[in-house]
LONUTI-958332 format. One line per field, with one value per residue: residue number from 0; x, z, y of N, C-alpha, C in turn; residue in three letters; chain. Coordinates in pm, 1 decimal. Example, Ala and Ser with C-alpha at 12.3 -4.5 7.8 and 13.67 -1.06 7.14 Angstrom:
<sites>
num (0,1)
n.px (1319.0,1285.0)
n.pz (780.0,708.0)
n.py (-569.0,-225.0)
ca.px (1230.0,1367.0)
ca.pz (780.0,714.0)
ca.py (-450.0,-106.0)
c.px (1320.0,1290.0)
c.pz (780.0,787.0)
c.py (-330.0,3.0)
residu (ALA,SER)
chaine (A,A)
</sites>
This chain:
<sites>
num (0,1,2,3,4,5,6,7,8,9,10,11,12,13,14,15,16,17,18,19,20,21,22,23,24,25,26,27,28,29,30,31,32,33,34,35,36,37,38,39,40,41,42,43,44,45,46,47,48,49,50,51,52,53,54,55,56,57,58,59,60,61,62,63,64,65,66,67,68,69,70,71,72,73,74,75,76,77,78,79,80,81,82)
n.px (79.3,207.1,350.6,39.6,-266.5,-583.8,-664.7,-590.5,-560.6,-578.8,-511.0,-590.7,-549.1,-735.4,-685.0,-805.4,-1098.6,-1077.1,-988.0,-908.9,-721.4,-667.3,-478.3,-394.2,-109.7,63.1,398.1,489.4,384.0,126.2,-204.6,-410.0,-623.8,-864.6,-901.3,-995.6,-1159.7,-1242.2,-1404.4,-1319.6,-1414.0,-1263.4,-1099.1,-1045.5,-989.8,-1050.0,-965.1,-1020.7,-842.5,-869.4,-698.8,-795.1,-860.0,-995.6,-1184.8,-1278.5,-1134.3,-915.3,-581.5,-236.6,10.9,255.1,447.5,294.4,205.8,76.4,-71.1,-127.0,-289.2,-332.0,-437.9,-231.5,-21.9,162.1,183.6,363.1,355.3,469.0,321.3,300.8,166.0,78.4,-22.7)
n.pz (0.0,-47.8,-187.0,-80.0,-194.2,-243.6,-71.0,101.5,106.7,338.8,368.5,541.9,688.9,873.2,1065.2,1261.7,1469.1,1627.4,1840.3,1732.2,1637.9,1437.3,1429.4,1362.0,1378.9,1432.5,1368.4,1615.4,1786.4,1862.1,1869.5,1589.1,1448.5,1467.1,1287.3,1279.8,1515.9,1717.9,1719.3,1484.8,1235.5,1074.3,767.5,481.8,490.8,416.0,478.3,439.2,448.1,463.3,530.3,745.7,1082.5,1390.0,1455.1,1221.3,1088.5,836.8,775.8,773.0,510.2,520.1,709.6,840.2,1080.1,1089.7,1304.8,1350.1,1569.3,1724.6,1918.1,1881.5,1740.7,1653.9,1417.2,1253.3,1028.0,787.2,636.1,371.7,327.5,74.2,-28.3)
n.py (-121.7,123.0,421.8,578.2,732.5,840.5,642.5,337.7,-19.2,-284.4,-614.1,-910.0,-1234.5,-1471.8,-1749.3,-1912.2,-1873.6,-1568.3,-1292.1,-971.2,-675.7,-384.2,-108.1,233.1,439.1,750.8,877.1,956.7,780.5,813.5,701.4,709.3,602.6,341.1,59.9,-201.5,-402.9,-660.1,-987.0,-1230.3,-1463.4,-1752.4,-1673.6,-1454.9,-1109.8,-761.6,-429.4,-83.0,226.3,569.4,778.0,933.3,1036.9,890.8,1077.2,1166.8,1354.8,1473.9,1363.6,1474.5,1455.3,1194.5,948.7,662.0,412.3,86.2,-152.6,-485.2,-691.1,-996.3,-1284.9,-1456.5,-1332.9,-1032.8,-780.3,-529.9,-262.8,-16.7,274.8,504.9,812.0,1023.7,1335.2)
ca.px (0.0,294.6,273.0,-100.9,-344.5,-629.1,-708.8,-510.5,-629.4,-499.5,-570.2,-538.9,-609.2,-762.2,-681.1,-904.8,-1176.1,-982.3,-1010.2,-795.1,-737.7,-572.6,-478.6,-299.4,-38.0,157.3,536.2,514.7,323.5,-11.7,-304.5,-493.9,-743.8,-886.0,-963.8,-1059.5,-1158.6,-1349.0,-1380.1,-1334.2,-1414.6,-1159.6,-1123.1,-964.1,-1060.9,-983.3,-1013.9,-965.2,-816.4,-863.9,-614.1,-865.6,-850.4,-1122.0,-1278.8,-1319.7,-1051.6,-808.6,-445.5,-136.3,100.5,363.9,459.0,206.6,230.9,-40.4,-34.7,-223.7,-265.7,-423.5,-391.8,-113.0,88.9,150.6,255.8,370.8,396.7,468.5,245.8,337.7,53.0,119.5,-137.4)
ca.pz (0.0,-34.4,-112.6,-117.5,-199.3,-112.0,9.3,94.8,152.7,418.2,364.3,646.4,697.8,1006.6,1054.1,1354.5,1535.2,1712.0,1861.8,1678.2,1611.8,1351.0,1466.8,1290.3,1466.2,1366.6,1404.5,1756.8,1863.5,1895.1,1793.1,1512.9,1397.3,1486.4,1165.3,1308.7,1656.3,1743.4,1696.1,1343.4,1196.1,974.1,633.5,434.3,508.0,366.6,535.7,371.1,530.1,376.1,593.2,841.6,1218.3,1445.3,1464.9,1085.9,1036.2,746.1,829.3,683.4,442.8,603.0,739.9,944.2,1115.7,1134.4,1389.4,1355.3,1693.3,1754.8,2036.2,1845.3,1683.1,1630.7,1295.8,1236.5,892.7,758.7,521.9,335.4,271.2,-1.7,-83.4)
ca.py (0.0,240.1,521.1,575.9,855.3,883.8,528.0,216.3,-139.5,-378.0,-747.2,-997.3,-1366.9,-1523.5,-1894.7,-1966.3,-1769.1,-1496.1,-1149.6,-898.7,-533.1,-315.3,32.8,317.0,532.2,841.1,842.1,986.1,673.1,847.9,627.8,801.0,537.8,197.7,10.4,-329.7,-441.5,-755.8,-1129.1,-1263.1,-1604.3,-1780.7,-1621.5,-1342.9,-984.1,-641.9,-305.2,33.4,344.3,686.9,880.9,1017.3,983.3,841.4,1189.9,1200.3,1463.6,1432.6,1370.1,1531.1,1360.6,1146.1,807.3,609.5,273.0,11.1,-265.8,-595.0,-765.5,-1106.3,-1357.6,-1535.0,-1256.5,-888.5,-741.7,-384.6,-223.5,126.3,324.7,641.1,885.4,1143.3,1409.1)
c.px (82.9,340.1,127.7,-161.2,-466.2,-664.4,-609.8,-591.2,-531.6,-575.0,-508.0,-617.2,-625.1,-772.0,-786.8,-979.0,-1086.1,-1027.1,-887.3,-827.9,-632.5,-587.5,-369.3,-241.8,42.7,297.8,573.4,457.3,181.2,-106.3,-395.1,-622.9,-746.2,-963.4,-1045.1,-1050.0,-1274.5,-1306.3,-1411.4,-1327.7,-1303.1,-1199.1,-1026.6,-1049.1,-979.2,-1048.8,-945.9,-946.2,-795.2,-793.2,-693.5,-852.7,-988.2,-1227.1,-1330.4,-1240.4,-939.9,-671.8,-350.0,-54.6,208.5,358.5,364.4,238.2,96.6,7.1,-151.9,-191.1,-375.4,-370.2,-261.7,5.1,57.2,238.8,249.6,423.5,387.9,381.4,286.2,218.9,105.1,-4.0,-106.8)
c.pz (0.0,-169.0,-156.0,-115.7,-285.7,-18.7,-6.0,151.4,229.1,418.9,473.3,648.9,843.3,993.8,1142.0,1418.7,1637.1,1728.3,1811.9,1660.3,1512.0,1383.2,1389.6,1387.7,1380.9,1417.6,1548.3,1847.1,1904.0,1805.9,1721.6,1463.8,1434.1,1365.2,1189.9,1458.0,1679.4,1716.8,1549.8,1322.9,1094.7,836.1,599.0,439.3,448.7,433.3,461.5,471.1,437.9,441.9,674.4,979.2,1266.4,1460.5,1327.2,1022.7,948.2,807.7,725.7,618.3,539.6,623.7,855.1,963.7,1143.3,1206.2,1395.6,1480.2,1709.4,1878.5,2009.1,1796.7,1675.4,1510.8,1283.3,1096.8,878.0,636.3,495.9,266.0,203.4,-60.1,-223.6)
c.py (127.3,293.5,514.2,715.7,826.1,768.3,414.0,100.4,-228.4,-509.3,-831.4,-1127.9,-1406.8,-1675.4,-1961.9,-1849.4,-1700.4,-1351.4,-1076.0,-752.7,-488.0,-167.3,105.6,419.0,628.8,807.4,878.7,877.3,700.4,767.3,727.0,735.6,389.9,148.1,-116.0,-353.6,-536.4,-897.8,-1159.6,-1413.2,-1627.4,-1727.6,-1510.9,-1216.9,-870.1,-521.5,-190.9,146.8,462.5,806.1,982.4,953.0,938.5,951.6,1231.3,1312.4,1408.0,1452.2,1426.8,1420.5,1316.2,996.3,772.4,462.3,206.1,-113.6,-362.6,-676.1,-870.8,-1178.0,-1433.3,-1452.7,-1108.8,-854.6,-590.7,-354.1,-72.2,155.0,468.2,706.2,1011.8,1208.4,1453.1)
residu (PRO,ASN,PRO,PHE,ASN,PRO,VAL,THR,SER,ILE,THR,PHE,ASP,VAL,ALA,VAL,MET,ASP,GLU,LEU,SER,ILE,LYS,VAL,TYR,ASP,LEU,THR,GLY,LYS,GLU,VAL,SER,THR,LEU,VAL,SER,GLY,VAL,TYR,ALA,PRO,GLY,ARG,TYR,MET,VAL,GLU,TRP,ASN,ALA,VAL,ASP,ASP,LYS,GLY,GLU,GLY,LEU,SER,SER,GLY,MET,TYR,ILE,TYR,ARG,TYR,ILE,SER,SER,LYS,LYS,ALA,ILE,THR,ARG,LYS,MET,LEU,TYR,LEU,LYS)
chaine (A,A,A,A,A,A,A,A,A,A,A,A,A,A,A,A,A,A,A,A,A,A,A,A,A,A,A,A,A,A,A,A,A,A,A,A,A,A,A,A,A,A,A,A,A,A,A,A,A,A,A,A,A,A,A,A,A,A,A,A,A,A,A,A,A,A,A,A,A,A,A,A,A,A,A,A,A,A,A,A,A,A,A)
</sites>
């Protein structure tokens, strides 16, 4: 998904029923958006992020981090948003 403008897609697979979350952070570590939170059945999923925070406000260009957390693993990836 790098770089992206105005929307990026994050695809993730769930092997067994599990509680998970995907959150977006700025480079200072501040959480800006929660994309996924809850229990998911096995399967492939896709979530889109359009560079807005949880308040619906647009974010500035720059590097963002998303973090996928489940009971079995945590994955961190970078995203570059260019207006």
